[in-house]
C-alpha positions in Angstrom: -0.9 -2.8 12.7 -0.2 -1.1 16.4 1.7 -0.6 17.9 3.1 1.7 16.0 6.9 3.0 16.7 9.0 5.8 15.8 12.1 6.0 16.2 14.7 8.8 15.5 18.3 9.1 15.6 21.8 10.4 14.7 23.8 7.7 12.3 27.7 8.3 10.8 30.7 8.9 13.0 29.7 12.7 12.8 26.4 12.3 13.2 25.9 13.4 9.4 22.5 11.7 8.5 18.8 11.7 10.7 17.5 8.6 10.3 14.1 8.2 11.1 12.2 4.5 11.5 8.6 4.3 11.4 7.7 0.5 12.1 4.2 -1.6 12.9 3.5 -5.2 12.9 1.7 -5.0 9.6 2.8 -7.4 7.1 4.9 -5.3 5.3 5.0 -3.7 1.3 5.9 -6.7 -0.9 9.0 -5.8 -2.9 6.8 -5.8 -6.0 4.8 -3.1 -4.9 7.4 -0.6 -3.0 8.2 1.6 -5.9 4.9 1.5 -7.5 3.5 2.8 -3.9 5.6 5.4 -4.0 3.5 6.9 -7.0 0.8 9.6 -6.5 -2.8 7.8 -6.1 -0.6 4.1 -5.9 -2.7 1.8 -3.5 -1.0 -1.4 -2.1 -3.5 -4.6 -2.4 -3.7 -4.3 1.8 -4.8 -0.8 1.4 -8.1 -1.8 -0.5 -11.0 -1.1 1.6 -9.6 1.2 3.4 -10.2 5.2 3.9 -6.9 7.1 1.9 -5.6 8.1 -0.9 -2.3 6.9 -1.8 -1.0 10.4 -1.4 1.0 9.7 2.0 4.3 7.6 0.6 4.5 9.7 -2.5 4.5 13.3 -0.5 7.1 11.5 1.8 9.3 10.3 -1.6 9.2 14.0 -2.7 10.3 15.6 0.1 12.9 13.1 1.0 14.3 13.4 -2.2 14.0 16.8 -2.9 16.4 17.6 0.6 18.9 14.6 -1.1 18.1 11.4 1.2 16.8 7.9 0.8 13.4 6.5 1.6 13.4 2.6 2.4 11.8 0.0 3.1 12.6 -3.4 5.5 11.7 -6.0 7.8 13.6 -6.1 11.2 12.8 -8.4 14.1 9.0 -9.3 12.7 8.4 -5.6 12.3 7.9 -3.5 9.1 9.8 -0.6 8.6 9.6 2.3 6.5 13.3 4.5 6.8 14.3 8.3 6.0 18.0 8.8 5.8 18.3 12.4 5.4 21.7 14.4 5.8 22.3 16.9 8.0 22.5 20.5 7.0 24.8 22.9 9.1 
């Protein structure tokens, strides 16, 4: 749910990671569904009846993995957060 917020920042003493947070005020992803929703064509219960193919998180998870990063779900200050951490390549 709106408003959607995007925050990009460096993390670590020398900025060795890029951290990308995308958050909204929606209900979030239940713990029991988080891993499954990173599989192709998987859709959560809240997405039923809305347009989509269930590929978004699967694509993000694969790209992040191939880049040596991590994908995580969190809840902060009443917001649902999807966090991507990527190593800095020099």
